[in-house]
N, C-alpha and C positions, 0 to 999 in steps of 0.2 A: 743772504747776501745776493742771491740771484735776482730777487724781485726788486730790491732797493736799487740795484744796478740798472735794472731795466727802466725804472722810473727816472733815474739820474742820467741815463744815456742821452736823453733829450734835455739839454740844458734848460733850466727854468721850467720844467714840466710842472704846471700848476697843481696836478694831482698829488705831487710829492708833499706839498704843504698840509695835506689832509691826513697823512699817515701818522699813526701814533708812535710814541717813543717805544712802547712795548713791541710793536711790530718791527720797528727798525732793529731793535736789539735781537729779537728772535730771528729775523732774516739774516742778520750779520753772522749768526752762529750756524746757520743752515749750510751744510756742505753738499747736500744732494737735493734734487728737485722735489722728492717726496717730503723732505723736512721743510723746504721752503713753501711747499704747498700747504702744509699745516699752519704755518705762520700766516699765509695769505687767507686761508679759510677763516681763521680766528679773527683777523682784521676785517674781512668781508662781513662777518656777522656783526662786529662792532659798528662798522659803517652802515649796515642795514638798520641797526637800531637808531643810529643818529639820523639816517634818512627818514625813518618813520616819524621821529620827533620834528625834524624840519618840515616834513609834509603836513603834519598836524597843524603846525604854526601857520604855514602857507595856506592851507585849506580854510582855516578860521578867518583869514583876511579876505578871502574871495567872497564876492556877492553870493548870497544863498542860491540864486537862480543858476549859477554856473557850477556849483559844487558837484552835482551829480555827474556832469560831463568830465570834470576835472578828476573825479574819483575813478571814472571809467578809464581815463587816459593813464592814470597811475597804475591801475590794475593791469592794463594792456602793456605798459612798460615793464612791469615785473614779470609778466608772462614772456615777453620778448627776451629779457635778460636771462631768464631761466632756460629758455629754449636755446638761445644763442650760445650761452656758456656751457650748455650740456653737450654741445657738439663734440668737443674733444673726447668725451667719454664714449663716443660712438665710433671713434677712429682707432686704428691699431698703432698707438703711439708708445705703448708700454705703460704700465701702471703709474710709475712715478711721473712721467711726462703728462699723462692724461690728467692726473690730479693737479699737477702744477698749472697747466693751461686753463683748466676749468676754474680753479680757485682764483688765479690772477685775472681772468675774465670777469668773474663776479665782483672782485675787488675794484677793478678799473671801472666797470659799468656803474657800480653803485656810487663811487666817488664822482664820476661824471654826472650822474643824476643829481647829486647834492649840488654840484657846481651849476647845473642847469637851473635849479630852483633859486640859487642866489643871484642869477642873472636878471631876475624880474625885479625892477625897481620897487614895485608895490609890495614885494615880499622880501625886501633886502635884508631883514634881520634873520631870515631862514638861511640855513647853510653855514658854511664856515667849518673850522676844524673842531 
């Protein structure tokens, strides 16, 4: 419930549309940050799999000449996400809070990247729930 509320705290947060029913059910039952983190981590992995599929579709639509640069950009984005979302694990927040903030960061960043891909008209069938 903790993460779902965080998404819904901002009315009409477009990221909320990307969340699976399984995540929403899991998070609704979570009473502690560590439980909610587990829900978020599972959903982040699901979203990462979907992002990889979206990315493959998008990359196939790009001109061959720009694919190497686009691949470098995607690799750099993944490195950024992993470093940025790893920061809570380096702070003294308590194990439950560290896991919660790291997992929700990965989930948010991955959904946002899927949304970024869907913003390109040329790639408009990439992305979505």
